[in-house]
C-alpha positions as CSV (number, residue, x, y, z in Angstrom):
1,M,-3.1,-151.0,-96.7
2,D,-3.9,-154.5,-97.8
3,I,-5.3,-157.0,-95.4
4,Q,-1.9,-158.8,-95.2
5,S,0.0,-155.8,-94.3
6,E,-2.6,-154.9,-91.7
7,I,-2.4,-158.4,-89.9
8,E,1.4,-158.2,-90.0
9,A,1.1,-154.7,-88.5
10,W,-1.3,-155.8,-85.7
11,D,0.4,-156.2,-82.3
12,N,-1.4,-159.6,-81.7
13,K,-3.1,-158.2,-78.6
14,S,-5.6,-155.3,-79.4
15,A,-9.1,-156.6,-80.1
16,A,-10.2,-153.3,-81.2
17,D,-7.5,-153.2,-83.8
18,I,-8.3,-156.6,-85.3
19,R,-11.9,-155.8,-85.2
20,N,-11.1,-152.7,-87.3
21,I,-9.2,-154.8,-89.7
22,Y,-12.2,-157.0,-89.9
23,E,-14.6,-154.3,-90.5
24,R,-12.4,-152.7,-93.3
25,H,-12.2,-156.0,-95.3
26,Y,-15.0,-158.5,-94.5
27,H,-17.1,-157.3,-97.3
28,D,-14.5,-158.2,-100.0
29,A,-15.3,-161.3,-101.9
30,S,-11.7,-162.5,-101.4
31,F,-11.9,-162.0,-97.6
32,V,-12.5,-165.7,-96.5
33,P,-10.3,-167.3,-99.0
34,T,-7.5,-164.9,-98.1
35,I,-7.7,-165.4,-94.3
36,I,-7.9,-169.1,-94.7
37,K,-4.8,-169.0,-97.0
38,F,-3.1,-166.9,-94.1
39,T,-3.6,-169.7,-91.7
40,V,-0.6,-171.5,-93.1
41,C,1.7,-168.5,-92.4
42,R,3.1,-168.4,-88.6
43,R,3.2,-164.6,-88.6
44,L,-0.2,-164.3,-89.8
45,Q,-2.2,-167.2,-88.5
46,K,-3.2,-165.9,-85.1
47,G,-4.7,-162.5,-86.7
48,A,-6.3,-164.9,-89.6
49,A,-8.0,-167.2,-87.3
50,W,-9.3,-164.4,-85.0
51,L,-10.8,-162.8,-88.2
52,L,-12.2,-166.1,-89.2
53,K,-13.9,-166.9,-85.6
54,H,-15.3,-163.3,-85.5
55,H,-16.7,-163.8,-89.1
56,L,-18.4,-167.1,-88.1
57,E,-19.8,-165.6,-84.9
58,H,-21.4,-162.8,-86.9
59,D,-23.7,-165.4,-88.4
60,N,-21.6,-165.8,-91.7
61,N,-20.9,-169.2,-93.1
62,L,-18.1,-170.8,-95.2
63,D,-18.9,-172.5,-98.4
64,R,-17.8,-176.0,-98.7
65,L,-14.5,-175.4,-100.7
66,N,-13.2,-172.9,-97.9
67,V,-14.0,-175.2,-95.2
68,I,-12.1,-178.1,-97.1
69,K,-9.2,-175.6,-97.6
70,L,-9.2,-174.7,-93.8
71,F,-9.4,-178.4,-92.7
72,E,-6.5,-179.0,-95.1
73,N,-4.5,-176.6,-93.4
74,L,-4.9,-177.6,-89.9
75,N,-1.6,-179.5,-89.5
76,Q,0.2,-176.4,-90.4
77,L,-1.3,-174.5,-87.5
78,E,1.8,-173.7,-85.0
79,H,0.7,-170.8,-82.8
80,W,-1.3,-172.1,-79.7
81,E,-3.7,-169.1,-80.1
82,A,-4.4,-169.9,-83.7
83,K,-5.3,-173.6,-82.6
84,L,-7.5,-172.4,-80.0
85,L,-9.3,-170.0,-82.4
86,I,-9.9,-172.6,-84.9
87,L,-11.0,-175.1,-82.4
88,Q,-13.5,-172.6,-81.3
89,C,-14.9,-172.2,-84.9
90,L,-15.5,-175.9,-85.1
91,P,-19.3,-175.5,-83.7
92,F,-19.9,-173.2,-86.6
93,L,-18.6,-175.7,-89.4
94,S,-19.8,-178.9,-91.0
95,I,-16.9,-181.5,-91.3
96,P,-17.0,-182.8,-94.8
97,T,-16.4,-186.7,-95.0
98,S,-13.2,-185.9,-97.0
99,Q,-11.7,-184.0,-94.1
100,K,-12.9,-186.1,-91.2
101,N,-9.4,-187.7,-90.9
102,S,-7.7,-184.1,-91.0
103,V,-10.0,-183.0,-88.1
104,E,-9.6,-186.1,-86.1
105,T,-5.7,-185.8,-86.3
106,F,-5.8,-182.2,-85.4
107,L,-7.8,-182.8,-82.4
108,R,-5.6,-185.8,-81.2
109,N,-2.7,-183.6,-81.5
110,C,-4.5,-180.8,-79.6
111,L,-5.3,-183.0,-76.8
112,M,-1.5,-183.3,-76.2
113,D,-0.9,-179.5,-76.4
114,D,0.9,-178.0,-73.7
115,N,-1.7,-175.3,-73.4
116,K,-4.6,-176.2,-71.4
117,F,-7.0,-173.9,-73.2
118,V,-6.1,-175.7,-76.5
119,R,-6.7,-179.1,-74.8
120,A,-9.9,-177.8,-73.3
121,W,-11.3,-176.9,-76.9
122,A,-9.9,-180.0,-78.2
123,Y,-12.3,-181.9,-76.2
124,N,-15.1,-179.6,-77.3
125,G,-13.8,-180.4,-80.9
126,W,-14.4,-184.3,-80.1
127,Y,-17.9,-183.6,-79.1
128,E,-18.4,-181.6,-82.5
129,L,-16.8,-184.5,-84.6
130,S,-18.9,-187.1,-82.7
131,V,-22.2,-185.0,-83.2
132,Q,-21.5,-185.1,-86.9
133,Y,-20.1,-188.6,-87.0
134,P,-21.6,-190.7,-84.3
135,Q,-18.8,-193.5,-84.6
136,Y,-16.7,-191.1,-82.6
137,K,-19.0,-191.0,-79.6
138,N,-17.7,-193.7,-77.7
139,E,-14.2,-192.7,-78.1
140,T,-15.2,-189.2,-77.0
141,K,-16.7,-190.3,-73.9
142,Q,-13.5,-192.3,-73.1
143,F,-11.6,-189.1,-73.5
144,F,-13.9,-187.1,-71.3
145,D,-13.7,-189.9,-68.6
146,M,-9.8,-189.8,-68.8
147,A,-9.8,-186.1,-68.8
148,M,-12.0,-185.9,-65.6
149,H,-9.3,-187.7,-63.7
150,D,-6.3,-186.3,-65.2
151,E,-6.8,-182.8,-66.6
152,A,-6.7,-179.2,-65.3
153,P,-9.7,-177.9,-63.4
154,S,-10.3,-175.5,-66.5
155,V,-10.4,-178.4,-68.9
156,K,-12.8,-180.2,-66.7
157,A,-15.0,-177.3,-66.5
158,R,-15.2,-177.3,-70.5
159,I,-16.0,-181.0,-70.5
160,R,-18.7,-180.3,-67.8
161,N,-20.3,-177.6,-70.0
162,I,-20.4,-180.1,-72.9
163,I,-21.9,-182.8,-70.9
164,K,-24.7,-180.4,-69.8
165,K,-25.6,-180.2,-73.4
166,G,-26.8,-183.8,-73.2
167,F,-23.8,-185.6,-74.3
């Protein structure tokens, strides 16, 4: 079975099953470009985002062209879990100058998401953006200050963890 068929057959719940898909396919030269391409397809994007995050967490990198393609696709992420997983990938990625605006727009939209986990990780995304592009530091701090008054406790906890890093 090809990777697309396997992701389509995945129940969107079993970590063991998606991990097995990863183990069967991550060695393929086309693995990363394929899963990045799948992030634009609603029925595949959660599985693709999970595979990408798992790949990055296991000390793999993306080349510049794949990073650019991923960031070009951000506005097509619809599923809240796909957004969350991609937000969780940001600490592993360098944001090219050419994609800074795409990432910024994505983060702004995620700050307004209904899902508190997406919002929490959007604040983390702002931190990552401001580390790479210091011109965002003041705005990020303002977002954090507002969130500490208005956000859910889980979002505030994520922000406190960022602040502990010395931000």
